[in-house]
N, C-alpha and C positions, 0 to 999 in steps of 0.2 A: 492483358493478363491471362495466362492459360489456366486450364484445369479448374480445381475447386476454389481458387482464389477469385475467379471471375464472377462479377455480379449476376450475370445471366443464369449461371448454373444453380443459383439459389432457387430457381423456379422449376427445376426438373424433378419429376417424381421418382420414387425409388421402387415402384412396383414394375414387374416385367410386362412386356407388351401382351403376352398371353393372358395374364391376369386381368389387365384392363379391358381386353376384348371380351372376356367372360363377364366381367362386371357390367359392361355396357349392355350385353344381351339381357341380363337379368333386370337391370335398372329400367330398361325400356318397357318391360312388361309390368312393372310394379304399380303405376298409377291406375291401370285398368283392373287391378286386383284389390283396389281399395286402400293402397298406401298413399297417404297425402303428406307425410312428414319424413324428411330425410335427415338423419342425425349422423354426423361423423365426428368421432372423438379421436384425439391425437391426430389432428387434421394434417399436420406436417406442411408439405408444400402445395396442398390443395389439388394434387394430381387426380385423386379419385373423385373429388367434388367436381372437377372439370369433366370427368368421364360421365358422371351422373347428369350434369347439365347437357352434355352432348347427346345423352340418351333420351332427353326430353323432360327431365325432372326440373321444374322451375326453381331457380335459385331462391325465390321468395319462400319456398318450402324447406329450405336448408338451414339447419342449426349445427354449428361447428364449435369445437373447443380444442384447446391444447394448453401446455404448460411452458412452452418455450417462448422466449422473447421474440424470436423471429416470426413464428406463426401468429403471435399476438399482434405484432406490428402490422403484418399483412392482413390479418382478419379484421382488425379494427379499421384499417384503411378501406377494405372492401365494403364493410358495413357502414362506413361513413361516421364512425364514432370519434371520440375525443382521445387522441393519442397522449395528451397530457396526463390522463388518468393512469397510464402505465407506470408513471413515476420512474423514468429511466435515469440512472446516475452513472457517471464515469469517474472512477477514482474518488468516489465519495461526493462529487459535485453533480448537481442536476444538469441534465443535457437539455438546454433550452431549444424549443422548437422554432424554426425559422418562420417568417411570415409566408403566407400562401395557403393553398388548399391542402386537404388531407393527404393527397398523393405526394406533393412536394415534401411535406413533413415526414411522411413514412419513408421516402427515399433518403432523406437526411439521416433518420434513425438507423436504417439498414446500412447506410454507408459507415456510420460511427461503429456499428457492430462489426462490419466487415474489417475495418481498420484495426479494431481491438483484437479480433481473432487472428489477423495476420501478424500483428505485433507480438502475439503470444507464441508464435512458432519458434523453432530452434534458431539460435542466433548464428545463422550462416549467411553467406553473401546472397544466396538466391532469395531467401525471405526478406532480407534487408532491402534488396532492390525492389521487391514488390511493395514493401512499406513505403519506400521513397516515391514510387509511382503513385500510390494512393494519396500520399500527402501532397504531391506536387500537381496532380491533376484531379482534384476532387470533383470539379464540375463534370468532367467526362464520365466518371464512375457513377455519380448521382444521376446523370442523364440516362445511362444504361439501365439503372435500377428503376428509374421513373417510367421508362418505356415498358418494362415488364409489368410493373404495377398497373399502369394504365390499361394494358391488355387484360389483366386479371379482373380489374374492376368492371370492365365492359362485359366480360363473359359471366361474371358471378354477382352482378349487382342485385341487391336484395337479400343476399345471404346474411345470416346473423352469426356473430362470434362472441364467445366469452372465454376468458382465461379460467380454466377449471381442470381439475384432475379427472381423467377419463372414468375412473370408478364412480366418482360422485355424479358425473353426467349420465352415465349408463343407468344408475339406480333411479334417477329422476324420470327416465323415459321408458324403462324396461317393460312396463305393463300397459303401454299404449298399443292397441292392436293395429293402429294405422301407421305405425312407425317402423322404418327400416333403419338399423344401426350398422354403420360401416366402420371397421377398425383395420388399420394398416400399421401394426406396432413395429418397433425396432426389432432387428433380428439378433441383437446381442445386448447384454445388460448395459444400461445407461448410454445407449447409442446416441440419443439426442443430446445428452449432456456433453459427451465427448466431442461431437461434431461442432458445437457452438462454444467451445471452451475459450474463455478470455483470461484465464488465471485469476478470476474473481474481480477483475477491474470493472466489468459492466454489471450493474445490478438494477433490479426493477421490483415492482410490487408483485412478486411471483406468488401464485396461489400455492397453498400447501398441496403436496402430491407425493405419491409413492413411486420410486424408480421402478420402471417396468423391467422385470427379469423373465425372459422367454422360458427359462428352464421350469418355472413354476406358474407363471402368470397366464400362459396360453391355456393351460388346463383350468386355472381359476376362472378365466373368462368364460370358457365353455360351461363350467359348472354353474356359474352365476346366472347364465341365460337359458339353462336347460328347459325350464318350464314357464318361461316368461312369454307374454303375448306379443312383444315386438319381435320382428324378424331380424336376426343377427347374421352378418356376413363378415368374416375376418380372414386375413391372410396369415398363414403359419408356415415357416420354414423349419423342417425338423428331419430327424432320421426317417427313412422310408418305413411306413407302417405305424408311425407314432402320431397320427393326426389326433387332435384333441377330441374330436367326435369320431366314432367308428365308421361313419359313412360320409366322408368328405364329398363335396359337390363338384370339385374341380382339382386337378393335379397336373403338375409337369415336373420332370426331373431337373435337378440343378447340379448333379454330380453323383458319383458312385455312392450309393447308400443314403442319399439325401433327396428330399422332395419338397416342392412348394405346394401347399394345399390352400384352397379356399374352403372354409369351413362354415357351416350354418347350423343353427339350433333346430331348424326344421328342413332337413334335406328334401323330404318328399315334396314340399311346396316349391322348392327351387327346381326339382326334377320335372315338375309339371310345366315349367317354363322351358327348360333346356332339353327335355326328352330323356333325361337320365344323367348319370355321372359322365363327366367329360374329362378326357386326359389328352394333353398336348404332348406329342413325342419329341418336340423340339426342346433342346436344352435352354434353360433361361440364362440370360446374361445380365450383368450389371450395366445399367444404362447411364450411370453417372458416377464417375470416380469420386465425386465430392461426398458421397454417402459413406465413405470409409476413410477415417482419419489416418494420416501417415504416422508411423511409429515415432514417438517423440525422440529427440536427439539423445536424451539421457535415460531412456526407458531401460529398466533392469530386466534383462533376458536371463532366465534361469532354466534349469532342467525341468522345472514345473510349469514353464510357460505353455500356453495353449496355441498349437499350430493348426491352421486350417487352410486347405487348398481350395480355391474357388475358380472354376472356369469363367472367363469373361470375354467380351469382344476384344478384337485386336486393338481398337482405338483406346481401350482402357490401359492396357500395358504400355502402349506407345506413349501415353501421357506420362506415366511414371518413368519410363525409359528416358524421355527427353528431359524430364525434371531432374533426374539424378545424374544424367550425363552433362547437364548444363548446356544442352544444344537446342537450337530452335527447331531443327528438323533432322532427326536421326534417320539413317537409312532404313527402309522397310523390307526385311526379308520376306520371301513369298512362302506359301504353303504352311502357315503357322498355326500352332495349337497353343494358345496362351493361358496362363494361370496367374492369379494373385496368390501370394503367400501372406496370410494374416497371422500376426503374432499378438496374442492377447487382445484380439479385436481390432488391431491396427494393421494398416498395410505395411508389411515388413519387407516385401520383396516381390519380384516378378520373374516368371519363367516362360520361355517360349520354345516349342519344339517344331521341327520340320521333318517330313518324310521324303523330301525331294530325291536324295540319292537312292532310295529304295524303290521308288515308283517309276524312275526313268527306264525306258526300254534299253537304252544304251548309256549307262552311267559313265561319266568321264573317267572314273576309276572303279574297277571292280572290287578293290580292297574294302570299300565301305558299303557295299551293296546290302549288307545285313546289319547296318547301323542306322539308327535315327540320328538327327542332328539336334544338338542343343543350340538353338539360334542365339539365345542369350539368357543369362541369369544375373540379376542384380539385386543387391540388398539395399535397404534404406540407409542413408548416411547415419552414422552413429559416432558418438564421442569416443567410445572405447573399443567397441566390438567390430570385427571385420565381417559384417553380416553377409556380404556377397559370398563368402566361403560357406556360410550356413545354407544360403539359398542354393548354391551350386551343389552342395552335398545332398540336399533334399531332391534336387533335380535328377540325381543319379539313381534314384529309386525307380524300379519298374512300376510300382503302384502310383507314383507321382505322374509318370507319363500316361498311365491308364486314365487317371483323372482328367488329363488334358484332352485325350483323344476319345474319351468315352462317348458312346452313341454316334460314332462316325465310322466310316470305312477304314480309317487309320488304325483301328484296333487290330485289324488283320495284320498290318505291317508290324505293329508292336509285338504281336504274338510270336513272330518269327525272327525278331531282331535279337542280336547278341549283345548289344550295348549302345553307347551313344558317343558321338564325336562332336567336337566344337572347333571352329576355325578362328584363330586370332591373327590379326594383322598388327604387328608391333614394330617399334624401332629397335627392339632388343631381341636377342636370340632365345629368350625364354619369357613366358608369361608367369611371373612369380606368384601371382594370385592363385594359379591352378596347381602349384607345387603341393604334392601330397594328396591331391584330389583326383587328378587325371594324369595319364602318361603321355609325354611328348613322343609322337611317333613319326612326325614329318616336319622338316624345316626347309623352306625354299626361299630363295632371294625374291624380294618384292620391291617395287619402286619406293615404297615407304619404309623399307627395312626388311622384315621377314614375314612370310606367311607360315604360321604354325598350325599344325593339326594335333589336337589332344584327343585321346580315346580313353574310355573306361567301360568295363562291363556293367550291366545292370546290377544293382544291389538289392537284396531283399530285406534290408534293415527296416525297422519301423521308424516312423518320424521321431518317436521318443528316444530311440537309440541314437539316431543321428544328432538330435539336439543335445543329449547328454555328452556325446563325444565332442561336439563343438564347444560346449561350455568348458569342459575339462581342458581342451587344447588351448582355448583362448586364455584361460587363467595362466597356463604355463608360458604362453607367448608374452603376456603382459609382464610376468615376473622377470622374464629374460630381458625385457625392454624397460626395466625400471619402474614397473607398476603402472605404466601409462595405459 
C-alpha cells in the first residue's frame, strides 16, 4: 500500500529536519539548566518526543497528551495503559480487544482505524482496491503496525500519556519552573480532524477540546505563556514577519512570503544555549504526504476557495502523480521544481517545472531556449470539476513558477524566460485537456502516436483571478454537457 494509506507512514513526524535539529540542540542542554520535566501537548506522531529522547531527556520525565484517537492508542500503548478505557466503537458497536499484550491490542485498534479511514475515501477504484487489500490481508498490515509500535515502545518506554485538550494540559504545568513545554500544532484549522476522518463511523471517549485554529491560536498560545515559569517552545508557520513573539529563536523559509518559526516565551534563555537567533537558508520540505488530506471527490470548489502553493520534495509530488495516474511507477523527469496545490487545506493538485532547455549549452532546439518546461500538472480526481485545467492554469502564472524555484539558482532562468512549454505524447493529434490554455506549436510523428509541444506566455493573473475564471468556465461547460 503506497503513500498515506500505508501503516508505516502513521509514525512519520510532520516537522521539518531543520526544526528537529534545532530542537535537539536545545533539548540536550535543558537537563543541565534545571529542567527535569518534559511536557508535549498535541503530541501527534511522537516525532518531537523522539528528538527529546535522542537528545538525552529520559522518557520517564515525559508527559504527553492529545485529543486524537490515533495518538491516544499509541500513547496508551507506550505507557502500558489499558486500551479498553478508550471506549472505541465502530458503527455504534464496541471494538473488542483481541487477546495478547498491549502492543498487539494497539496494532489491532490502529488497523481498525486505518480501514475505516480508507473506507471513508472517495468511491473510486483506487481506494476500493486499497480497502480490499486491507480486508483480505489484515495480518500483514497489523504486523507492519506492530513492528512500528514495538520500536516506539522500546525508545519511549516510561513516557506518560493522557487524552486531554492542550489548553487544559498547559494550564496545569505552566507555572512549574522545571518544565519545558513543546507544541507542534497543525498548520491549518482542524488539521488533525481532517486527517483522521472516518465519516463519524469510529468513536471513542474523546475528551472535550477546542479545535486549533492557527489564525488566532498561535497568538493565544504566546499570550498565555508570556509570563509563566515553564519554558515554552512551539512551531509556527506564518507570513514572514508575523511570528507570535517578536524575537523567534529559529526560522527557515518555506516559500515566498512564508516562514517556519520556532518560538519561545523566553528567547534569551534559548539564545544562551544556541548563541543567538538561528536561521536555516534551506527551504523546508514536507516529509510525509500523509499530513495533507487529498481533496474529497465531491468537495465544492468555488471562487472563495483558499488556494495555497507549497514547495515539496520530488518524492511527494511523485506519490500523488502515481496515485492519480493509477500507475505503479511513472517516469521521473529530471531537473524538477515541484509544488503542491492546496485547495481549502486539501491536496488538490501537483505542479512540476524544469529548466533543462534553458541551461543546456547546446539545446536540441533553439526555439525554446527562453522557455521553462511544465513537466506536469495534475488535479485531484473530482466528480464534477476538471481540476487538472485549474492546476494547469495556475502553473502558467509567473509567480507560481517563482514559488517553485525560489531560493535556487533557477530564479535567474525564470527571470529571463518568456513563457512555458509542455510536451505531450498521445495517440491523438491534439491534447484536448490543454485546449484554451496553451497553444499547440509542434506536432511530430511518434511510435506511440504523436509528440505534441504546447506553449504559453507567462501570465500575471492572481490566483484568485485564475480561480474565478475556472469556476465560471466549468459552470458553462457543465451546462453544455447536461449539468454533469
